[in-house]
Structure formats: structure tokens, C-alpha cells
KETORDREN-365785 format. One record per atom (N, C-alpha, C): residue number from 1; residue in three letters; atom name; x, y, z. Coordinates in nm, 2 decimals, decimal comma. Example, Ala and Ser with C-alpha at 12.3 -4.5 7.8 and 13.67 -1.06 7.14 Angstrom:
<nodes>
{1 ALA N {1,32 -0,57 0,78}} {1 ALA CA {1,23 -0,45 0,78}} {1 ALA C {1,32 -0,33 0,78}} {2 SER N {1,28 -0,22 0,71}} {2 SER CA {1,37 -0,11 0,71}} {2 SER C {1,29 0,00 0,79}} 
</nodes>
This chain:
<nodes>
{1 MET N {12,28 13,75 11,28}} {1 MET CA {12,21 13,64 11,22}} {1 MET C {12,07 13,63 11,28}} {2 ILE N {11,97 13,60 11,20}} {2 ILE CA {11,84 13,58 11,25}} {2 ILE C {11,79 13,44 11,20}} {3 ALA N {11,74 13,36 11,29}} {3 ALA CA {11,69 13,23 11,25}} {3 ALA C {11,54 13,22 11,28}} {4 LYS N {11,47 13,16 11,19}} {4 LYS CA {11,33 13,13 11,22}} {4 LYS C {11,31 13,00 11,29}} {5 ILE N {11,22 13,00 11,39}} {5 ILE CA {11,20 12,88 11,47}} {5 ILE C {11,05 12,86 11,47}} {6 GLU N {11,00 12,75 11,43}} {6 GLU CA {10,86 12,72 11,43}} {6 GLU C {10,83 12,65 11,56}} {7 VAL N {10,73 12,71 11,63}} {7 VAL CA {10,70 12,66 11,76}} {7 VAL C {10,57 12,58 11,76}} {8 GLU N {10,57 12,47 11,83}} {8 GLU CA {10,45 12,39 11,85}} {8 GLU C {10,39 12,43 11,98}} {9 ARG N {10,27 12,48 11,98}} {9 ARG CA {10,20 12,52 12,10}} {9 ARG C {10,10 12,41 12,14}} {10 PHE N {10,12 12,36 12,26}} {10 PHE CA {10,03 12,26 12,32}} {10 PHE C {9,92 12,34 12,40}} {11 SER N {9,80 12,31 12,37}} {11 SER CA {9,69 12,38 12,44}} {11 SER C {9,58 12,29 12,48}} {12 LEU N {9,52 12,31 12,60}} {12 LEU CA {9,41 12,24 12,65}} {12 LEU C {9,30 12,34 12,70}} {13 THR N {9,18 12,30 12,69}} {13 THR CA {9,07 12,38 12,75}} {13 THR C {9,00 12,29 12,85}} {14 SER N {8,99 12,34 12,97}} {14 SER CA {8,94 12,27 13,08}} {14 SER C {8,80 12,33 13,13}} {15 SER N {8,71 12,24 13,17}} {15 SER CA {8,59 12,29 13,23}} {15 SER C {8,60 12,31 13,38}} {16 ARG N {8,71 12,27 13,43}} {16 ARG CA {8,73 12,29 13,58}} {16 ARG C {8,75 12,44 13,61}} {17 GLN N {8,73 12,48 13,73}} {17 GLN CA {8,75 12,61 13,77}} {17 GLN C {8,89 12,66 13,77}} {18 PHE N {8,92 12,78 13,74}} {18 PHE CA {9,05 12,84 13,73}} {18 PHE C {9,14 12,80 13,85}} {19 ASP N {9,08 12,82 13,97}} {19 ASP CA {9,16 12,79 14,09}} {19 ASP C {9,20 12,65 14,10}} {20 GLU N {9,11 12,56 14,06}} {20 GLU CA {9,13 12,41 14,06}} {20 GLU C {9,25 12,38 13,97}} {21 VAL N {9,24 12,43 13,85}} {21 VAL CA {9,35 12,40 13,75}} {21 VAL C {9,48 12,45 13,80}} {22 LEU N {9,48 12,58 13,85}} {22 LEU CA {9,61 12,64 13,90}} {22 LEU C {9,66 12,56 14,02}} {23 ALA N {9,58 12,52 14,11}} {23 ALA CA {9,62 12,44 14,23}} {23 ALA C {9,67 12,30 14,18}} {24 ALA N {9,61 12,24 14,08}} {24 ALA CA {9,66 12,11 14,04}} {24 ALA C {9,80 12,12 13,98}} {25 ILE N {9,82 12,23 13,90}} {25 ILE CA {9,95 12,25 13,84}} {25 ILE C {10,06 12,27 13,95}} {26 LYS N {10,03 12,36 14,04}} {26 LYS CA {10,12 12,39 14,15}} {26 LYS C {10,15 12,27 14,24}} {27 GLY N {10,04 12,18 14,25}} {27 GLY CA {10,06 12,06 14,33}} {27 GLY C {10,15 11,96 14,26}} {28 ALA N {10,16 11,97 14,13}} {28 ALA CA {10,24 11,87 14,06}} {28 ALA C {10,39 11,90 14,06}} {29 VAL N {10,42 12,02 14,09}} {29 VAL CA {10,56 12,07 14,08}} {29 VAL C {10,60 12,11 14,22}} {30 GLY N {10,74 12,11 14,24}} {30 GLY CA {10,79 12,16 14,37}} {30 GLY C {10,77 12,31 14,37}} {31 ASN N {10,76 12,36 14,49}} {31 ASN CA {10,74 12,51 14,51}} {31 ASN C {10,84 12,56 14,62}} {32 PRO N {10,97 12,55 14,59}} {32 PRO CA {11,07 12,59 14,69}} {32 PRO C {11,07 12,74 14,71}} {33 ASP N {11,12 12,78 14,83}} {33 ASP CA {11,14 12,92 14,85}} {33 ASP C {11,26 12,96 14,76}} {34 MET N {11,23 13,04 14,67}} {34 MET CA {11,34 13,07 14,56}} {34 MET C {11,45 13,15 14,62}} {35 VAL N {11,43 13,23 14,72}} {35 VAL CA {11,55 13,30 14,79}} {35 VAL C {11,64 13,19 14,85}} {36 ASP N {11,59 13,10 14,92}} {36 ASP CA {11,67 12,99 14,98}} {36 ASP C {11,73 12,91 14,88}} {37 PHE N {11,65 12,88 14,77}} {37 PHE CA {11,70 12,79 14,66}} {37 PHE C {11,83 12,86 14,60}} {38 ALA N {11,81 12,99 14,57}} {38 ALA CA {11,93 13,06 14,51}} {38 ALA C {12,05 13,06 14,60}} {39 LYS N {12,03 13,08 14,73}} {39 LYS CA {12,14 13,08 14,82}} {39 LYS C {12,21 12,94 14,82}} {40 THR N {12,13 12,84 14,83}} {40 THR CA {12,18 12,70 14,84}} {40 THR C {12,25 12,66 14,72}} {41 THR N {12,19 12,69 14,60}} {41 THR CA {12,26 12,65 14,48}} {41 THR C {12,38 12,73 14,45}} {42 SER N {12,38 12,86 14,49}} {42 SER CA {12,50 12,95 14,47}} {42 SER C {12,62 12,90 14,56}} {43 ALA N {12,58 12,85 14,68}} {43 ALA CA {12,68 12,81 14,78}} {43 ALA C {12,74 12,67 14,74}} {44 ALA N {12,67 12,60 14,66}} {44 ALA CA {12,72 12,46 14,62}} {44 ALA C {12,86 12,47 14,56}} {45 ARG N {12,95 12,39 14,60}} {45 ARG CA {13,09 12,39 14,55}} {45 ARG C {13,11 12,29 14,44}} {46 THR N {13,02 12,19 14,44}} {46 THR CA {13,04 12,08 14,34}} {46 THR C {12,91 12,05 14,28}} {47 PHE N {12,91 11,98 14,17}} {47 PHE CA {12,79 11,95 14,10}} {47 PHE C {12,70 11,86 14,19}} {48 VAL N {12,76 11,77 14,26}} {48 VAL CA {12,68 11,68 14,35}} {48 VAL C {12,61 11,77 14,46}} {49 GLU N {12,67 11,87 14,51}} {49 GLU CA {12,60 11,96 14,61}} {49 GLU C {12,49 12,03 14,54}} {50 LEU N {12,52 12,08 14,42}} {50 LEU CA {12,41 12,15 14,34}} {50 LEU C {12,30 12,06 14,31}} {51 GLU N {12,33 11,94 14,27}} {51 GLU CA {12,22 11,84 14,24}} {51 GLU C {12,14 11,81 14,36}} {52 ARG N {12,20 11,79 14,47}} {52 ARG CA {12,13 11,77 14,60}} {52 ARG C {12,03 11,88 14,63}} {53 ALA N {12,08 12,00 14,61}} {53 ALA CA {11,99 12,12 14,64}} {53 ALA C {11,88 12,13 14,54}} {54 VAL N {11,90 12,10 14,42}} {54 VAL CA {11,79 12,10 14,32}} {54 VAL C {11,69 11,99 14,35}} {55 LEU N {11,74 11,87 14,38}} {55 LEU CA {11,65 11,75 14,41}} {55 LEU C {11,55 11,78 14,52}} {56 LYS N {11,60 11,86 14,62}} {56 LYS CA {11,51 11,90 14,73}} {56 LYS C {11,39 11,98 14,69}} {57 GLY N {11,41 12,06 14,59}} {57 GLY CA {11,31 12,15 14,55}} {57 GLY C {11,21 12,10 14,44}} {58 LEU N {11,23 11,97 14,40}} {58 LEU CA {11,15 11,92 14,29}} {58 LEU C {11,02 11,86 14,35}} {59 GLY N {10,92 11,86 14,27}} {59 GLY CA {10,79 11,80 14,30}} {59 GLY C {10,79 11,66 14,24}} {60 LYS N {10,67 11,59 14,25}} {60 LYS CA {10,65 11,46 14,20}} {60 LYS C {10,68 11,44 14,05}} {61 THR N {10,67 11,55 13,98}} {61 THR CA {10,70 11,55 13,84}} {61 THR C {10,84 11,56 13,80}} {62 GLY N {10,93 11,59 13,90}} {62 GLY CA {11,07 11,62 13,87}} {62 GLY C {11,09 11,76 13,83}} {63 LEU N {10,99 11,85 13,85}} {63 LEU CA {11,00 11,99 13,81}} {63 LEU C {10,97 12,08 13,93}} {64 MET N {11,00 12,21 13,92}} {64 MET CA {10,97 12,30 14,03}} {64 MET C {10,92 12,43 13,96}} {65 ARG N {10,85 12,51 14,04}} {65 ARG CA {10,80 12,64 14,00}} {65 ARG C {10,90 12,75 14,04}} {66 PHE N {10,96 12,82 13,95}} {66 PHE CA {11,05 12,92 13,97}} {66 PHE C {10,98 13,06 14,00}} {67 MET N {10,87 13,08 13,93}} {67 MET CA {10,81 13,21 13,94}} {67 MET C {10,67 13,20 13,89}} {68 GLU N {10,59 13,29 13,95}} {68 GLU CA {10,45 13,30 13,91}} {68 GLU C {10,42 13,45 13,88}} {69 LEU N {10,37 13,48 13,76}} {69 LEU CA {10,34 13,61 13,72}} {69 LEU C {10,18 13,62 13,70}} {70 ASP N {10,12 13,71 13,77}} {70 ASP CA {9,98 13,73 13,76}} {70 ASP C {9,95 13,84 13,65}} {71 HIS N {9,95 13,79 13,53}} {71 HIS CA {9,92 13,88 13,42}} {71 HIS C {9,77 13,94 13,42}} {72 GLY N {9,68 13,85 13,47}} {72 GLY CA {9,54 13,89 13,48}} {72 GLY C {9,53 14,02 13,57}} {73 ALA N {9,60 14,02 13,68}} {73 ALA CA {9,59 14,14 13,77}} {73 ALA C {9,62 14,27 13,70}} {74 VAL N {9,72 14,26 13,62}} {74 VAL CA {9,76 14,38 13,54}} {74 VAL C {9,65 14,42 13,44}} {75 ILE N {9,60 14,32 13,37}} {75 ILE CA {9,49 14,35 13,27}} {75 ILE C {9,37 14,40 13,34}} {76 ARG N {9,33 14,34 13,46}} {76 ARG CA {9,21 14,38 13,53}} {76 ARG C {9,23 14,52 13,58}} {77 LYS N {9,35 14,56 13,63}} {77 LYS CA {9,37 14,70 13,67}} {77 LYS C {9,35 14,80 13,56}} {78 ALA N {9,40 14,76 13,44}} {78 ALA CA {9,40 14,84 13,32}} {78 ALA C {9,25 14,86 13,28}} {79 THR N {9,17 14,75 13,29}} {79 THR CA {9,03 14,76 13,24}} {79 THR C {8,93 14,80 13,34}} {80 GLY N {8,97 14,78 13,47}} {80 GLY CA {8,87 14,80 13,58}} {80 GLY C {8,76 14,69 13,59}} {81 ARG N {8,79 14,58 13,53}} {81 ARG CA {8,70 14,47 13,53}} {81 ARG C {8,75 14,36 13,63}} {82 ASP N {8,66 14,26 13,65}} {82 ASP CA {8,69 14,14 13,74}} {82 ASP C {8,76 14,03 13,66}} {83 ALA N {8,76 14,04 13,53}} {83 ALA CA {8,82 13,93 13,44}} {83 ALA C {8,92 14,00 13,35}} {84 PRO N {9,01 13,93 13,29}} {84 PRO CA {9,03 13,79 13,30}} {84 PRO C {9,13 13,75 13,41}} {85 ARG N {9,13 13,62 13,44}} {85 ARG CA {9,23 13,57 13,53}} {85 ARG C {9,33 13,50 13,44}} {86 MET N {9,46 13,53 13,46}} {86 MET CA {9,56 13,48 13,37}} {86 MET C {9,69 13,48 13,45}} {87 VAL N {9,75 13,36 13,46}} {87 VAL CA {9,88 13,34 13,54}} {87 VAL C {9,98 13,27 13,45}} {88 ARG N {10,10 13,32 13,45}} {88 ARG CA {10,21 13,26 13,38}} {88 ARG C {10,30 13,20 13,48}} {89 LEU N {10,32 13,07 13,47}} {89 LEU CA {10,41 12,99 13,56}} {89 LEU C {10,54 12,96 13,49}} {90 ILE N {10,65 12,99 13,55}} {90 ILE CA {10,78 12,95 13,50}} {90 ILE C {10,82 12,82 13,58}} {91 ILE N {10,83 12,71 13,50}} {91 ILE CA {10,85 12,58 13,56}} {91 ILE C {10,97 12,51 13,49}} {92 GLY N {11,05 12,44 13,57}} {92 GLY CA {11,16 12,36 13,51}} {92 GLY C {11,24 12,28 13,61}} {93 ASN N {11,35 12,25 13,57}} {93 ASN CA {11,45 12,17 13,65}} {93 ASN C {11,59 12,21 13,60}} {94 PRO N {11,67 12,27 13,68}} {94 PRO CA {11,81 12,31 13,63}} {94 PRO C {11,89 12,19 13,58}} {95 LEU N {11,87 12,07 13,63}} {95 LEU CA {11,94 11,96 13,59}} {95 LEU C {11,90 11,92 13,44}} {96 ILE N {11,77 11,93 13,41}} {96 ILE CA {11,72 11,90 13,28}} {96 ILE C {11,78 12,01 13,18}} {97 MET N {11,77 12,14 13,23}} {97 MET CA {11,82 12,25 13,15}} {97 MET C {11,97 12,23 13,11}} {98 GLN N {12,05 12,19 13,21}} {98 GLN CA {12,19 12,17 13,18}} {98 GLN C {12,22 12,06 13,08}} {99 GLU N {12,13 11,96 13,08}} {99 GLU CA {12,15 11,85 12,99}} {99 GLU C {12,12 11,89 12,84}} {100 MET N {12,03 11,99 12,83}} {100 MET CA {12,00 12,04 12,69}} {100 MET C {12,11 12,15 12,66}} {101 ALA N {12,13 12,24 12,75}} {101 ALA CA {12,22 12,35 12,72}} {101 ALA C {12,37 12,32 12,70}} {102 LYS N {12,41 12,21 12,76}} {102 LYS CA {12,55 12,17 12,73}} {102 LYS C {12,57 12,12 12,59}} {103 ARG N {12,46 12,08 12,52}} {103 ARG CA {12,46 12,04 12,39}} {103 ARG C {12,42 12,15 12,29}} {104 VAL N {12,32 12,22 12,33}} {104 VAL CA {12,26 12,34 12,25}} {104 VAL C {12,25 12,46 12,35}} {105 PRO N {12,36 12,54 12,35}} {105 PRO CA {12,36 12,65 12,45}} {105 PRO C {12,23 12,74 12,44}} {106 ASP N {12,17 12,75 12,32}} {106 ASP CA {12,05 12,84 12,31}} {106 ASP C {11,93 12,78 12,39}} {107 ALA N {11,94 12,66 12,43}} {107 ALA CA {11,83 12,60 12,51}} {107 ALA C {11,81 12,68 12,64}} {108 GLY N {11,92 12,75 12,69}} {108 GLY CA {11,91 12,84 12,80}} {108 GLY C {11,81 12,95 12,78}} {109 SER N {11,78 12,98 12,66}} {109 SER CA {11,68 13,09 12,63}} {109 SER C {11,54 13,04 12,65}} {110 TYR N {11,52 12,91 12,65}} {110 TYR CA {11,38 12,85 12,65}} {110 TYR C {11,35 12,78 12,78}} {111 ALA N {11,45 12,75 12,86}} {111 ALA CA {11,43 12,67 12,99}} {111 ALA C {11,47 12,77 13,10}} {112 PRO N {11,39 12,77 13,21}} {112 PRO CA {11,27 12,69 13,23}} {112 PRO C {11,16 12,74 13,14}} {113 VAL N {11,06 12,65 13,13}} {113 VAL CA {10,95 12,67 13,04}} {113 VAL C {10,84 12,76 13,10}} {114 THR N {10,75 12,80 13,01}} {114 THR CA {10,63 12,88 13,06}} {114 THR C {10,50 12,80 13,04}} {115 VAL N {10,42 12,80 13,14}} {115 VAL CA {10,29 12,74 13,13}} {115 VAL C {10,19 12,86 13,15}} {116 LEU N {10,10 12,88 13,06}} {116 LEU CA {10,00 12,99 13,07}} {116 LEU C {9,87 12,93 13,11}} {117 VAL N {9,81 12,98 13,21}} {117 VAL CA {9,67 12,94 13,25}} {117 VAL C {9,58 13,07 13,24}} {118 ASP N {9,48 13,06 13,16}} {118 ASP CA {9,40 13,18 13,15}} {118 ASP C {9,25 13,14 13,13}} {119 GLU N {9,17 13,23 13,19}} {119 GLU CA {9,02 13,20 13,19}} {119 GLU C {8,96 13,28 13,07}} {120 ARG N {8,88 13,20 13,00}} {120 ARG CA {8,81 13,26 12,88}} {120 ARG C {8,66 13,22 12,89}} {121 PRO N {8,58 13,27 12,81}} {121 PRO CA {8,44 13,24 12,81}} {121 PRO C {8,41 13,09 12,79}} {122 ASP N {8,50 13,02 12,72}} {122 ASP CA {8,48 12,88 12,69}} {122 ASP C {8,55 12,78 12,78}} {123 GLY N {8,61 12,84 12,89}} {123 GLY CA {8,68 12,75 12,98}} {123 GLY C {8,82 12,81 13,02}} {124 VAL N {8,89 12,73 13,10}} {124 VAL CA {9,03 12,76 13,14}} {124 VAL C {9,12 12,70 13,04}} {125 HIS N {9,20 12,79 12,98}} {125 HIS CA {9,30 12,75 12,88}} {125 HIS C {9,43 12,73 12,94}} {126 ILE N {9,50 12,62 12,90}} {126 ILE CA {9,63 12,59 12,95}} {126 ILE C {9,72 12,57 12,83}} {127 SER N {9,83 12,65 12,82}} {127 SER CA {9,91 12,65 12,70}} {127 SER C {10,06 12,64 12,74}} {128 TYR N {10,13 12,57 12,65}} {128 TYR CA {10,27 12,54 12,67}} {128 TYR C {10,34 12,53 12,54}} {129 ASP N {10,45 12,59 12,52}} {129 ASP CA {10,53 12,58 12,39}} {129 ASP C {10,63 12,46 12,41}} {130 ARG N {10,61 12,37 12,32}} {130 ARG CA {10,70 12,25 12,33}} {130 ARG C {10,84 12,28 12,31}} {131 MET N {10,92 12,23 12,41}} {131 MET CA {11,07 12,25 12,41}} {131 MET C {11,13 12,18 12,28}} {132 ALA N {11,08 12,06 12,25}} {132 ALA CA {11,14 11,99 12,13}} {132 ALA C {11,12 12,08 12,00}} {133 SER N {11,01 12,15 11,99}} {133 SER CA {11,00 12,23 11,87}} {133 SER C {11,09 12,35 11,87}} {134 LEU N {11,12 12,40 11,99}} {134 LEU CA {11,22 12,51 12,00}} {134 LEU C {11,36 12,47 11,97}} {135 LEU N {11,39 12,34 12,01}} {135 LEU CA {11,53 12,30 11,99}} {135 LEU C {11,55 12,22 11,85}} {136 ALA N {11,44 12,19 11,78}} {136 ALA CA {11,45 12,12 11,66}} {136 ALA C {11,54 12,18 11,56}} {137 PRO N {11,54 12,31 11,54}} {137 PRO CA {11,63 12,37 11,44}} {137 PRO C {11,78 12,34 11,46}} {138 TYR N {11,82 12,31 11,59}} {138 TYR CA {11,96 12,29 11,62}} {138 TYR C {12,01 12,15 11,59}} {139 ARG N {11,92 12,06 11,55}} {139 ARG CA {11,95 11,93 11,50}} {139 ARG C {12,05 11,85 11,59}} {140 ASN N {12,03 11,86 11,72}} {140 ASN CA {12,11 11,78 11,81}} {140 ASN C {12,02 11,67 11,88}} {141 SER N {12,04 11,55 11,84}} {141 SER CA {11,95 11,44 11,88}} {141 SER C {11,95 11,42 12,03}} {142 GLU N {12,06 11,44 12,10}} {142 GLU CA {12,07 11,42 12,24}} {142 GLU C {11,99 11,53 12,31}} {143 ALA N {12,00 11,65 12,27}} {143 ALA CA {11,92 11,76 12,33}} {143 ALA C {11,78 11,74 12,30}} {144 LEU N {11,75 11,70 12,18}} {144 LEU CA {11,61 11,68 12,14}} {144 LEU C {11,54 11,56 12,23}} {145 ALA N {11,62 11,46 12,26}} {145 ALA CA {11,56 11,35 12,34}} {145 ALA C {11,53 11,40 12,48}} {146 VAL N {11,61 11,49 12,53}} {146 VAL CA {11,59 11,55 12,67}} {146 VAL C {11,47 11,64 12,66}} {147 ALA N {11,46 11,72 12,55}} {147 ALA CA {11,34 11,81 12,53}} {147 ALA C {11,21 11,73 12,52}} {148 ARG N {11,22 11,62 12,44}} {148 ARG CA {11,09 11,54 12,43}} {148 ARG C {11,05 11,48 12,56}} {149 ASP N {11,14 11,44 12,64}} {149 ASP CA {11,11 11,39 12,78}} {149 ASP C {11,05 11,50 12,86}} {150 LEU N {11,11 11,62 12,85}} {150 LEU CA {11,05 11,73 12,93}} {150 LEU C {10,91 11,76 12,88}} {151 ASP N {10,89 11,76 12,75}} {151 ASP CA {10,75 11,79 12,70}} {151 ASP C {10,65 11,68 12,75}} {152 GLU N {10,69 11,56 12,75}} {152 GLU CA {10,60 11,45 12,80}} {152 GLU C {10,57 11,48 12,95}} {153 LYS N {10,67 11,51 13,03}} {153 LYS CA {10,64 11,54 13,17}} {153 LYS C {10,54 11,65 13,19}} {154 VAL N {10,57 11,76 13,12}} {154 VAL CA {10,49 11,88 13,13}} {154 VAL C {10,34 11,85 13,08}} {155 GLU N {10,33 11,80 12,96}} {155 GLU CA {10,20 11,77 12,91}} {155 GLU C {10,12 11,67 12,99}} {156 GLY N {10,19 11,57 13,05}} {156 GLY CA {10,13 11,48 13,13}} {156 GLY C {10,06 11,54 13,25}} {157 PHE N {10,13 11,63 13,32}} {157 PHE CA {10,06 11,69 13,44}} {157 PHE C {9,97 11,80 13,40}} {158 LEU N {9,98 11,85 13,28}} {158 LEU CA {9,88 11,95 13,24}} {158 LEU C {9,75 11,88 13,20}} {159 TYR N {9,76 11,76 13,14}} {159 TYR CA {9,63 11,68 13,12}} {159 TYR C {9,56 11,65 13,25}} {160 GLN N {9,64 11,61 13,35}} {160 GLN CA {9,58 11,58 13,48}} {160 GLN C {9,52 11,71 13,54}} {161 ALA N {9,59 11,82 13,53}} {161 ALA CA {9,53 11,95 13,59}} {161 ALA C {9,40 11,99 13,52}} {162 ALA N {9,40 11,96 13,39}} {162 ALA CA {9,28 12,00 13,31}} {162 ALA C {9,16 11,91 13,35}} {163 GLY N {9,19 11,79 13,40}} {163 GLY CA {9,08 11,70 13,44}} {163 GLY C {9,04 11,62 13,32}} 
</nodes>
């Protein structure tokens, strides 16, 4: 089976410097040591223990950074140039994911979410695919409510990061 999913892409362009935008995003989310996080969550025997481990890793937004991919470094090496700068951040909260995925299992394909920060001639672009648009075809109102809350959280701190 193949399903078509229409995605809403949230995008901002900032006049702030790339490093400022990236630092603001990283500062809004938790940045736990992922090796320790994986060990702690794997060792959890109950949901309460798991929840406690997750809560430790969250930032002020209730989200954490799972991974950072420096796409720009790959492009710069291929072109031999100093630009572009482009970073993909994988951000989320396992507790939010489980609230969506227990109702719509395919939500696990989309969470945690991706935030792309890339430098272009007209400024620093910040992009995010809205979770609610990804889950809309599944028509589950409870999962959609969680997704909309997640979108609000993410878009809120991205506006702040953009200045």
C-alpha cells in the first residue's frame, strides 16, 4: 500500500548569524549525553523510571536534542568551498512520541522531528515539517492534538531563535 501525505513545511528566515540561531535552538532544548541516556532508558524497568530518565534530559521547552548532523560539512568537502553551513537537528521527547504512537503507530516514523538550519544568501533559514500535517491522514483526533501541541512548542522556540 502507498499513501500520499501532504506535508506542511514551517519556514523562517533570520537575519541573525548562523551560530547565534543554532546556539539559540540548542539552548532551548535539552542536550543530554545520548550514550548515558540510552543506557538509563534501557535499564528502566517501569514506565515511571523511564519517565524520570527522560525528564532529566529535557530542556525548558520539554524537548531534547537526540542528534546533530552537519550536512554543510559534507557539501563543503564535496565543493571545496567555505559555504554553505547546514545543520540538521533531531529533536523530540520520547514521552510525546509515545502519546502519538500508541494511537497512530506510524507516528514513530516522524518522531523525533527534524529542524534544518541552513545559511543562504538571504539569511539563515530554519525549517520544520509540522507533525500535525504528517499525522492528519490517520484521522486520530487524540494523536493530532498531541501533534499540534508539539508543533506549537517547536515553532515557538524557532521564532525565538530566529529573533
